[in-house]
N, C-alpha and C positions, 0 to 999 in steps of 0.2 A: 328365323331366316338364315339361310346358308350364306357363307362368305362368297362373294362373286370372284371368279378367277381374274387375275390381273393380266392385262394385255400391254406389255411393255413397249409394243411398237406404236401405240396410239398416244400422242401427247395431249389430246383434248380431254379434259376432265369430264365434260358432258357425255362423252362416249363411254365413260366408265361409271356413269350413274344410271340407276334404274328408276324410271318414272312410273308412278302408279296414279290412276285417276282418284280424285277425292272420293272418300267412301260414302258420301251421302250429301244432303243439302248443306249449304254454308261453305266456308272455305275448308281447305284440307286439314287445318289444325283443329277446327271445331270438333272433329270426331277422331282425334288421335287415339283415343282409348279403344277404338275398334281395330287398330292396326298394331298396337303395342299394349302389352298387359300393364294396367295401371300399377299393379303390385311390383312388377319388374322395374318399371320406371322409378317408382318410389324407392326401391332398394338401391338402384343405381344412383339416384340423387343423394341419398343419405351417405353412401360410400364416397361419392365424389365430394360431397360437402366436407366430410372428415379429412379427405386427402387435400382439399384446398387449404385447410388451416394447419395441417400437420407439417412440422419441419423435417420429419423423418423420411428420407428418400427411400430407404428400404421398405418402410411400411407402405408408402405410396405404390411402389412397384408391386408389392405383394397384393394389395387390395385391388389395384387395377387389373392384374392378371386374373383375379377371382371374378371380375366382371366380364372376362372373355377377351380383354385386350391382349395383343401380343407385344410384350415389353421386354426388350433385350437387357443385357447386363449393363450395369452402371448408368442407366438412363436417369437423368435428373429432371424432376418436375419442380418448377418454382412455386412459391406460395401463390394461391389463388388461381393457378392454372386449371383449366376446365376441359376435360375430354367430353365428347358427345354423351349426353344423358340417355338418349333414346336407343342408340345403336353403338355402344362402346366397343362391341366385338368386331366392328369394322375398322378398328385402328390397329396399325402395326408400327411400332417404333423400334428401330434397330439399336444395337449396342452403342453406348457412349453419346447418344443424342441428348440435347438439352431442350426442354420446353420451358420458356421463361415465365416470369411473374405475370399472372393475369392473361396468359395466352389461352386461346380457345381453339379446339379442334372439333370441327363439325362434320358429321357423317350423314346429315339429313338437311333437307330444305322443305319446309311446309309452305306451299304457295297457294294461290286462290283455287285453282282448278286441279291441282295435282300435288303430290309430294314426291321427293326424290331421295334416294339413298345412294351412297357411294363410299367405298373404302378409301381411307387415307393411309398413305405409306410414307413414313419418315425414315430416311436412310441413316446408315451408320455415321455417327459423329456430326450429324446435322444439328443446327441450332435454330430454334424458333425464338425470336426476341420477345421482350415484354409487351403485352397488350396486342400481339399479332393475332389475326384470325385466319384459320386455314379452312377452306370450303371443301365440301364433299367431292370425292373423286380425285383429289390432288395427290401427286407424288412429289416428294421433296428428296432430291438425290443425296447421296453420301457426301458429307462435308459441306453441304450447302448452308447458307446463312440467310435467315429472314430477319430483316431489321425490325426494331420495335415499332409497334402500332401499324404494321403493314397488313393489307388484306390480300391473301394469297388466293387468286382466282384461277391460276394456271400452274402447271407443273414447273418445278424449279430443277434445272439440271444439276448434276453433281458439281461440287466445288464452285458454285455460283452464288453471288450475293444479290439479293433482291430487296427493294424497299419501296414504300409508298402505297397509295390507294388508287388503283390496284397496284400490287407489287410488280415492279419491273426490274430488270437487271441494272445494278448500280452503274451510273455513268451514262445510261441510255435515257433518251427523252421520249415521252409518249407523244404520238402524233395525233 
């Protein structure tokens, strides 16, 4: 699958995801092996599992790049952090970003009648807190901060802090 072009003018993550009809009977996850090579997913899983437990930041960056992720200089991945196992090549993380302990970056959503893929872009110096989940198609701006245990369902502008489920700008209240 080719990496989709980014459209920086569109703040809606759903506009940056691609939807595909389920490949047969049952829900879309039931037949995942028809849309992704089981061997490729197994290799991705093993590499990601090694990275989850390795304390070496250099090793993690090297191995994630081998999976097709775009990983900048000095990016730090906390223990147990998990990039997308199915489509890691849709992840871009710029220089000096931090992905905290047990954070998850998803580039796919298997739903009942369809599945979606979308690139995730994490800007320079951004921080993803421990246990946070970033959904497909999200862009997190340079210097932005995602608080621990947050669910990022929308783009995060540069130099902005978000927190909560769903994550909203700190100090703002959901209506």
